[in-house]
C-alpha positions in Angstrom: -15.5 -84.0 62.3 -12.5 -84.6 64.6 -9.1 -85.8 63.5 -9.8 -89.4 64.5 -13.0 -89.7 62.6 -11.6 -87.9 59.6 -8.7 -90.2 59.4 -10.9 -93.3 60.0 -13.2 -92.2 57.1 -10.2 -91.9 54.8 -9.0 -95.4 55.9 -12.2 -97.2 56.4 -11.9 -99.1 53.1 -8.7 -100.7 54.2 -10.3 -103.3 56.4 -11.9 -104.7 53.3 -8.6 -105.9 52.0 -7.6 -109.4 53.0 -4.0 -110.0 53.7 -3.8 -112.5 50.9 -4.4 -109.7 48.4 -1.6 -107.5 49.8 1.4 -109.0 48.0 2.0 -111.2 45.0 4.3 -113.3 47.2 1.7 -114.0 49.8 0.7 -117.4 48.4 4.1 -118.6 49.5 4.1 -117.0 53.0 3.7 -118.7 56.3 0.5 -118.5 58.3 -0.2 -115.0 59.7 1.8 -114.1 62.8 0.1 -113.4 66.1 1.8 -110.1 66.4 3.6 -107.5 64.3 6.1 -105.3 66.3 6.7 -101.8 65.0 9.7 -99.7 65.9 9.0 -96.0 65.7 10.4 -92.6 66.6 8.3 -89.7 67.9 7.7 -88.2 64.4 6.5 -89.2 61.0 3.9 -91.6 59.6 4.4 -94.3 62.1 3.6 -92.0 65.0 0.4 -90.9 63.2 -0.4 -94.6 62.7 0.1 -95.3 66.3 -1.9 -92.4 67.5 -4.8 -93.2 65.2 -4.8 -96.9 65.7 -4.8 -97.5 61.9 -2.7 -100.7 61.9 -4.8 -102.1 64.8 -7.9 -101.5 62.7 -6.3 -103.3 59.7 -5.0 -106.4 61.6 -7.5 -107.0 64.4 -10.0 -108.8 62.2 -7.2 -111.1 61.2 -6.2 -111.9 64.7 -2.9 -110.0 64.5 -1.9 -107.8 67.4 0.3 -104.6 67.0 3.1 -103.9 69.4 4.8 -100.5 69.4 8.4 -100.0 70.5 9.9 -96.5 70.8 13.4 -95.5 69.7 15.2 -92.2 69.9 17.0 -92.5 66.6 17.8 -95.0 63.8 20.8 -97.2 64.7 19.3 -98.8 67.8 16.1 -99.4 65.9 17.9 -101.2 63.2 19.8 -103.3 65.7 16.4 -104.4 67.1 15.3 -105.3 63.6 18.5 -107.3 63.0 18.0 -109.4 66.1 14.3 -109.9 65.5 13.0 -108.0 68.5 10.9 -105.8 66.2 9.6 -106.6 62.7 9.3 -103.2 61.0 10.5 -99.7 61.4 11.8 -96.5 59.8 15.0 -94.5 59.8 16.9 -91.9 57.8 19.5 -92.7 55.1 22.7 -93.6 57.0 21.6 -96.2 59.5 20.7 -98.9 57.0 24.1 -98.5 55.4 25.9 -99.3 58.6 23.4 -102.1 59.3 24.0 -103.7 55.9 27.7 -103.4 56.2 27.4 -105.3 59.5 25.4 -108.0 57.6 22.2 -107.2 59.5 19.1 -109.3 58.7 16.9 -106.6 57.2 15.5 -105.3 53.9 14.3 -102.0 52.5 10.6 -102.2 51.9 9.6 -98.6 51.1 11.0 -95.1 50.7 10.0 -91.6 51.6 11.7 -89.1 49.4 12.7 -85.7 50.9 13.4 -82.3 49.5 16.0 -81.6 52.1 14.4 -78.9 54.2 14.0 -80.9 57.4 17.6 -81.2 58.5 20.4 -78.6 58.9 23.7 -77.7 60.3 23.2 -75.1 63.1 25.6 -72.8 64.8 25.1 -71.2 68.2 24.6 -67.5 69.0 27.6 -65.2 68.3 29.4 -67.9 66.3 32.1 -66.6 64.0 31.3 -69.5 61.6 29.8 -68.0 58.4 30.2 -70.7 55.8 30.8 -74.4 55.5 34.5 -73.7 54.9 34.7 -72.3 58.4 33.9 -75.7 59.8 37.5 -76.7 59.4 39.0 -77.5 62.8 35.6 -77.2 64.6 33.7 -79.5 66.9 30.6 -80.8 65.2 28.0 -82.8 67.0 25.7 -85.4 65.4 24.5 -88.9 66.0 26.9 -91.5 64.7 25.6 -93.6 61.8 22.6 -91.3 61.5 21.3 -89.2 58.6 23.0 -86.2 60.3 26.3 -88.1 60.0 25.7 -88.3 56.2 24.8 -84.7 56.0 27.9 -83.6 57.9 30.2 -85.6 55.6 28.5 -84.3 52.4 28.7 -80.7 53.7 32.4 -81.2 54.4 32.9 -82.6 50.9 31.2 -79.6 49.4 33.5 -77.3 51.3 36.6 -79.3 50.4 37.2 -80.2 54.1 38.5 -83.6 55.0 36.6 -85.6 57.7 39.9 -85.8 59.6 40.0 -81.9 59.7 37.1 -81.7 62.1 36.4 -83.0 65.6 33.2 -85.2 65.3 31.4 -85.5 68.6 29.0 -88.5 68.4 26.0 -87.6 70.5 22.3 -88.7 70.3 19.9 -85.8 69.7 19.0 -85.0 73.3 22.7 -85.0 74.4 23.7 -83.0 71.4 21.1 -80.4 72.1 22.3 -80.0 75.7 25.9 -79.7 74.5 24.9 -77.2 71.9 23.1 -75.1 74.4 25.9 -75.0 76.9 28.4 -74.0 74.2 30.3 -77.3 73.9 29.7 -77.6 70.2 30.8 -75.3 67.4 28.0 -76.7 65.1 25.2 -79.2 65.4 23.8 -81.3 62.5 20.3 -82.3 63.3 16.8 -83.2 61.9 13.3 -82.1 62.8 11.7 -81.7 65.3 15.0 -81.0 67.2 15.9 -78.6 64.3 12.7 -76.7 64.6 13.0 -76.3 68.3 16.6 -75.2 68.2 16.1 -72.6 65.4 13.6 -70.8 67.6 16.3 -70.0 70.2 17.6 -66.4 70.0 20.7 -66.1 68.0 20.9 -69.7 66.7 21.6 -69.6 62.9 21.1 -72.1 60.1 24.5 -72.5 58.5 23.2 -74.8 55.8 20.1 -76.9 55.0 20.5 -80.4 53.6 18.8 -79.1 50.5 21.5 -78.3 48.0 24.0 -80.5 49.8 22.5 -84.0 49.8 19.1 -85.7 49.3 18.0 -87.1 52.7 15.4 -89.7 52.0 13.9 -91.9 54.8 13.3 -95.6 54.5 11.0 -98.2 55.9 12.7 -101.4 56.7 11.7 -104.9 57.9 13.4 -107.9 59.4 14.5 -110.1 56.6 13.2 -113.4 58.0 9.8 -111.7 58.9 9.5 -110.3 55.4 10.2 -113.7 53.8 7.7 -115.4 56.0 5.0 -112.7 56.0 5.3 -110.6 52.9 1.6 -109.9 53.0 1.9 -108.3 56.4 4.7 -106.1 55.4 2.8 -105.0 52.2 -0.3 -104.3 54.3 1.7 -102.1 56.7 3.1 -100.2 53.7 -0.3 -99.8 52.1 -1.8 -98.4 55.3 1.1 -95.9 55.7 0.6 -94.8 52.0 -3.0 -94.0 52.9 -1.9 -92.1 56.0 0.6 -90.2 53.9 -2.1 -89.0 51.5 -4.2 -87.8 54.5 -1.2 -86.1 56.1 -0.3 -84.1 53.0 -3.7 -82.5 53.1 -4.0 -82.1 56.9 -0.7 -80.7 58.1 -2.2 -78.8 61.1 -3.8 -82.0 62.3 -0.5 -83.8 61.9 1.3 -81.2 63.9 -1.3 -81.4 66.7 -0.9 -85.2 66.8 2.8 -84.9 67.0 2.7 -82.2 69.7 0.3 -84.3 71.8 2.5 -87.4 71.5 5.8 -85.7 72.3 4.9 -82.9 74.6 6.9 -80.5 72.4 5.4 -77.2 71.5 2.9 -77.0 68.7 4.6 -74.1 67.0 7.8 -76.1 66.5 5.8 -79.0 65.1 4.0 -76.8 62.7 7.3 -75.5 61.5 8.6 -79.0 61.0 5.5 -80.4 59.4 5.3 -77.5 56.9 8.6 -78.6 55.4 7.9 -82.3 55.5 7.1 -84.7 52.7 4.9 -87.6 53.5 4.4 -89.7 50.3 5.9 -93.2 50.4 6.4 -95.7 47.6 8.7 -98.5 46.5 12.4 -97.9 46.1 12.8 -96.6 42.5 16.1 -96.8 40.6 16.9 -93.2 41.4 16.2 -93.7 45.1 18.5 -96.8 45.1 21.2 -94.8 43.3 21.0 -92.0 45.8 21.3 -94.5 48.7 24.2 -96.2 47.0 26.0 -92.8 47.0 25.5 -92.6 50.7 27.1 -96.1 51.0 30.0 -95.2 48.8 30.6 -92.0 50.8 30.9 -93.9 54.1 33.1 -96.6 52.5 35.5 -94.1 51.0 36.1 -92.7 54.5 36.6 -96.2 55.9 33.6 -95.8 58.2 32.2 -99.1 56.8 34.8 -101.8 56.2 33.7 -103.1 52.8 31.7 -101.8 49.8 28.1 -102.8 49.8 25.3 -102.9 47.1 22.1 -101.4 48.4 20.2 -103.1 45.7 21.0 -106.5 47.3 18.6 -105.9 50.2 15.7 -104.1 48.4 12.4 -105.9 48.7 9.9 -105.3 45.9 6.7 -103.8 47.1 3.7 -103.5 44.7 1.3 -101.0 46.3 -2.2 -102.2 46.7 -3.7 -98.7 47.1 
């Protein structure tokens, strides 16, 4: 049985669920939209959903089209959510903090807890840096307002280094990779699959994994207006992704093959990244909310967001239907 058929067999029962059963709030929702627009990055559950056509299978009988919009990292995806050019997407931990601080029109709808093995601070070949304490005074590259930004700050805190004692270079992943390879960075904070690709290069060292420094959960978010109008659609997307997550946990080699085919990146790097990934998603629990609040407080303490925020204020309650 090929990957497509196997996943379809796991998910076949999903089409039997009417949208009206997907959320307790659905009775108050507006008529079903003609389209749901999904923002995705080239990794994770949403990429699998796109490759396998799972959401199309779920929504086609209901007359709802699915549109996919690709992003390279979280902050621009959340800006698209804010302005309503997409309805649903996923990011790491830091982007929603900055979005909420800017009063973006979005809500957390699900969480994907992580053990912290899929992101790291890397140093180039022959680097004299041996510990986090050695980062003082160094040039560290990472994407601004990303999960790598949060990991960098938490690592500096652990080492007793002030944020003003490094030179942060705000670079999207592709630009940071190029800067790292040409020696323009002393360290690079990055997530998979970029992490998996970089660590294969001769001499590149892992200075620290996020594990042991900070939990790095991922989040699924939706436009606030869309969620209020169509809670049953948001819940249905969540339910399908929860099914995909269960399949992915048991079929990691298949997941790696899907990711490699979609991205053009080598299969070995994807196998390395997928082996240390967690897939299960669920509602935001009190412990997950508390961890995300710590992220928010960390950025506020440094003045990177202007005012304190309460993460709980934009958490949407999802009751899984599967």
